[in-house]
C-alpha positions as CSV (number, residue, x, y, z in Angstrom):
1,V,0.0,0.0,0.0
2,N,3.0,2.3,0.5
3,S,4.8,0.9,-2.6
4,A,3.8,1.9,-6.1
5,R,5.4,-1.2,-7.7
6,Y,2.2,-3.3,-7.9
7,K,-1.5,-2.2,-7.9
8,W,-3.1,-5.6,-8.4
9,I,-2.0,-8.6,-6.3
10,L,-3.4,-12.1,-6.4
11,Y,-2.6,-14.8,-3.9
12,G,-4.0,-17.9,-5.5
13,G,-3.7,-21.6,-6.2
14,A,-4.1,-24.6,-3.9
15,A,-6.9,-25.0,-1.3
16,A,-6.1,-24.4,2.3
17,G,-3.2,-22.1,1.6
18,S,-4.7,-19.7,4.2
19,K,-5.7,-17.2,1.6
20,S,-8.8,-15.8,3.3
21,H,-7.2,-15.6,6.7
22,G,-4.1,-14.0,5.2
23,I,-6.1,-11.3,3.4
24,R,-8.2,-10.5,6.4
25,W,-5.1,-10.1,8.7
26,L,-3.4,-8.0,6.0
27,L,-6.3,-5.5,6.3
28,Y,-6.1,-5.6,10.1
29,R,-2.5,-4.7,10.0
30,L,-2.9,-1.8,7.5
31,C,-5.8,-0.4,9.5
32,L,-3.6,-0.5,12.6
33,L,-0.6,1.1,10.9
34,H,-2.3,3.9,9.0
35,P,-4.6,6.4,10.7
36,G,-7.9,6.9,8.8
37,F,-7.3,3.9,6.5
38,R,-10.4,2.7,4.7
39,C,-10.6,-0.7,3.1
40,L,-13.3,-3.1,1.8
41,L,-13.4,-6.9,1.9
42,L,-15.8,-8.6,-0.5
43,R,-17.2,-12.0,-1.0
44,R,-19.6,-12.7,-3.9
45,T,-22.6,-13.5,-1.6
46,Y,-23.7,-12.4,1.8
47,P,-24.0,-15.9,3.2
48,E,-20.4,-16.6,2.1
49,L,-19.2,-13.4,3.8
50,E,-21.1,-14.1,7.0
51,K,-19.9,-17.7,7.3
52,T,-16.2,-16.8,6.8
53,H,-14.9,-13.3,7.5
54,M,-17.6,-11.9,9.7
55,R,-17.7,-14.8,12.1
56,E,-13.9,-14.8,12.4
57,A,-13.7,-11.0,12.7
58,A,-16.1,-11.0,15.6
59,L,-13.6,-13.1,17.6
60,E,-10.5,-11.4,16.3
61,A,-11.3,-7.7,16.7
62,P,-10.9,-7.6,20.5
63,L,-7.4,-9.0,20.2
64,F,-6.1,-5.6,18.9
65,G,-8.5,-3.1,20.5
66,A,-10.9,-2.9,17.6
67,K,-14.7,-3.0,17.7
68,A,-16.7,-5.4,15.5
69,L,-19.9,-3.5,14.5
70,L,-21.2,-6.3,12.3
71,S,-24.9,-5.8,12.8
72,G,-24.9,-2.5,11.0
73,A,-25.2,-1.6,7.4
74,P,-22.5,-1.9,6.2
75,P,-20.9,-4.2,8.8
76,V,-17.5,-2.8,9.8
77,I,-14.6,-3.2,12.2
78,A,-13.7,0.2,13.8
79,F,-10.0,0.5,14.7
80,P,-8.3,3.1,16.9
81,R,-7.2,6.2,15.0
82,D,-10.3,6.3,12.8
83,S,-9.5,3.3,10.5
84,L,-12.3,1.2,9.1
85,L,-12.5,-2.3,7.6
86,E,-15.9,-2.6,5.8
87,F,-17.4,-6.0,4.8
88,G,-19.5,-6.3,1.6
89,H,-20.8,-8.6,-1.1
90,C,-21.8,-8.5,-4.8
91,Q,-24.8,-10.7,-4.7
92,D,-26.8,-8.6,-7.2
93,E,-26.5,-5.4,-9.3
94,K,-27.9,-3.3,-6.5
95,S,-25.2,-4.5,-4.2
96,V,-22.5,-3.6,-6.7
97,S,-23.8,-0.1,-7.3
98,S,-24.0,0.6,-3.6
99,Y,-20.2,1.0,-3.5
100,L,-19.9,3.4,-6.4
101,S,-20.0,6.6,-4.3
102,A,-17.4,5.3,-1.8
103,E,-13.6,5.6,-1.7
104,Y,-11.2,2.9,-0.4
105,A,-7.4,2.8,-0.2
106,L,-7.6,-1.0,-0.7
107,I,-10.3,-3.3,-2.0
108,A,-9.9,-7.1,-1.4
109,F,-11.8,-9.8,-3.3
110,D,-12.0,-13.2,-1.6
111,E,-12.5,-16.1,-4.0
112,L,-11.9,-13.9,-7.0
113,V,-13.1,-16.5,-9.6
114,T,-16.7,-16.1,-8.2
115,F,-16.7,-12.5,-9.4
116,E,-17.4,-11.4,-13.0
117,E,-14.6,-9.4,-14.7
118,R,-16.8,-6.3,-15.3
119,M,-17.8,-6.3,-11.6
120,V,-14.2,-6.3,-10.4
121,M,-13.1,-3.6,-12.9
122,L,-16.1,-1.4,-11.9
123,L,-15.4,-1.7,-8.2
124,A,-11.7,-1.1,-8.7
125,S,-12.6,2.4,-9.9
126,R,-13.5,3.1,-6.2
127,C,-10.0,2.4,-5.1
128,R,-8.2,5.7,-4.7
129,V,-6.4,7.8,-2.1
130,K,-5.9,11.4,-1.3
131,R,-2.9,13.2,-2.8
132,G,-0.1,13.5,-0.3
133,S,-1.3,10.6,1.9
134,G,1.8,8.6,1.2
135,L,-0.4,5.6,0.2
136,H,-1.1,4.0,-3.1
137,P,-4.4,2.4,-4.1
138,M,-4.3,-1.3,-4.3
139,I,-6.5,-4.3,-5.2
140,V,-5.7,-7.6,-3.4
141,A,-7.4,-10.9,-4.1
142,G,-7.3,-14.5,-3.1
143,T,-8.8,-17.5,-5.0
144,N,-8.5,-21.1,-6.1
145,P,-8.2,-21.9,-9.8
146,G,-11.1,-22.8,-12.1
147,G,-14.8,-21.8,-12.1
148,V,-16.7,-20.0,-14.7
149,N,-14.6,-16.8,-14.2
150,G,-11.2,-18.6,-13.9
151,L,-10.1,-17.7,-17.5
152,W,-10.2,-13.9,-17.2
153,V,-8.3,-14.1,-13.9
154,K,-5.6,-16.3,-15.4
155,E,-5.3,-13.9,-18.4
156,R,-4.8,-10.9,-16.2
157,W,-2.5,-12.2,-13.5
158,L,-0.7,-15.3,-14.9
159,D,-0.6,-15.1,-18.7
160,K,-0.9,-11.3,-19.0
161,T,-2.7,-11.7,-22.3
162,V,-5.5,-9.2,-21.8
163,D,-7.2,-8.1,-25.1
164,P,-5.7,-4.7,-25.8
165,Q,-8.7,-3.7,-27.9
166,K,-11.0,-4.2,-24.9
167,Y,-8.6,-2.9,-22.3
168,P,-6.2,-0.5,-23.9
169,H,-4.9,0.8,-20.6
170,Y,-4.1,-2.6,-19.1
171,T,-0.5,-2.5,-17.7
172,P,0.9,-6.0,-17.0
173,D,3.7,-4.7,-14.8
174,L,1.2,-3.6,-12.2
175,Y,-0.1,-7.2,-11.8
176,H,1.6,-9.6,-9.4
177,Y,0.7,-13.3,-8.7
178,I,1.8,-15.1,-5.6
179,P,1.3,-18.9,-5.7
180,A,-0.6,-20.4,-2.8
181,L,0.4,-23.9,-1.7
182,L,-1.2,-26.3,0.8
183,D,2.3,-26.6,2.4
184,D,2.2,-22.8,3.2
185,N,-0.3,-23.6,6.0
186,P,1.3,-25.5,8.8
187,Y,-2.0,-25.7,10.7
188,V,-3.9,-27.9,8.3
189,D,-4.7,-31.4,9.5
190,E,-2.9,-34.1,7.5
191,S,-6.2,-35.7,6.7
192,Y,-7.1,-32.8,4.5
193,E,-4.4,-33.6,2.0
194,E,-5.8,-37.1,1.8
195,F,-9.2,-35.7,1.1
196,L,-7.8,-33.6,-1.8
197,Q,-6.0,-36.6,-3.2
198,G,-9.4,-38.4,-3.4
199,L,-10.9,-35.8,-5.7
200,D,-11.3,-36.3,-9.5
201,P,-8.1,-35.7,-11.4
202,E,-9.0,-32.1,-12.6
203,R,-10.1,-30.9,-9.2
204,R,-7.1,-32.5,-7.5
205,R,-4.7,-30.6,-9.8
206,A,-6.6,-27.4,-9.1
207,Y,-7.1,-27.7,-5.4
208,R,-4.1,-29.6,-4.3
209,Y,-1.5,-28.3,-6.7
210,G,-2.9,-25.0,-7.7
211,D,-3.0,-25.8,-11.4
212,W,-4.5,-22.9,-13.4
213,N,-4.7,-24.9,-16.6
214,V,-7.8,-26.7,-15.3
215,F,-11.2,-25.0,-16.1
216,E,-14.8,-26.1,-15.8
217,G,-16.2,-26.0,-19.3
218,Q,-12.8,-25.9,-21.0
219,Y,-13.3,-27.3,-24.5
220,F,-10.0,-29.0,-25.2
221,K,-8.7,-30.2,-21.8
222,E,-6.0,-32.3,-23.5
223,F,-4.2,-29.1,-24.5
224,R,-2.2,-27.7,-21.5
């Protein structure tokens, strides 16, 4: 956030690489470091948001002197020195448009492949900071490979083959991909790897090994 090298960072790959946890705690840290910091953490649907981040945040906020105000609209965590972490979702068009008058230093998308490309690009336009703040706007995301939106994510972060006619201002050097591996998380029970090994071959490659060449609905799966 205080480095202009990258604006779009994706942490993705294998399941259980602690992506959701890592993103949430990154936002906690930034809110504690920077007075008046505003950030937004999104899941595609409200039930997904509630069952993951909001439940955990209610337990974690008191650890660092923050207040979890999760029954409000929007649900937020209020930090000392006037920083806010807002929780949101993009379940429908009305939900998406509700953010278009807001301003965030950082927007985080959890399970990025569940979001449509146009949705992400529209919301990214709300990511901005005041001149002289010393901060740089940033988009952070975490996800597993695959899904109906996996292709556009792969094109932007891994292959960097975005259509220049559609997105003439796409700058590949601003995009950075960090692979997520099951081995990155020392707290996962060993039985979970056994479970992943029991999946069908394509899902096993995606969820155990973070293989981005596996897509649902891919026409020619033999070409890799």
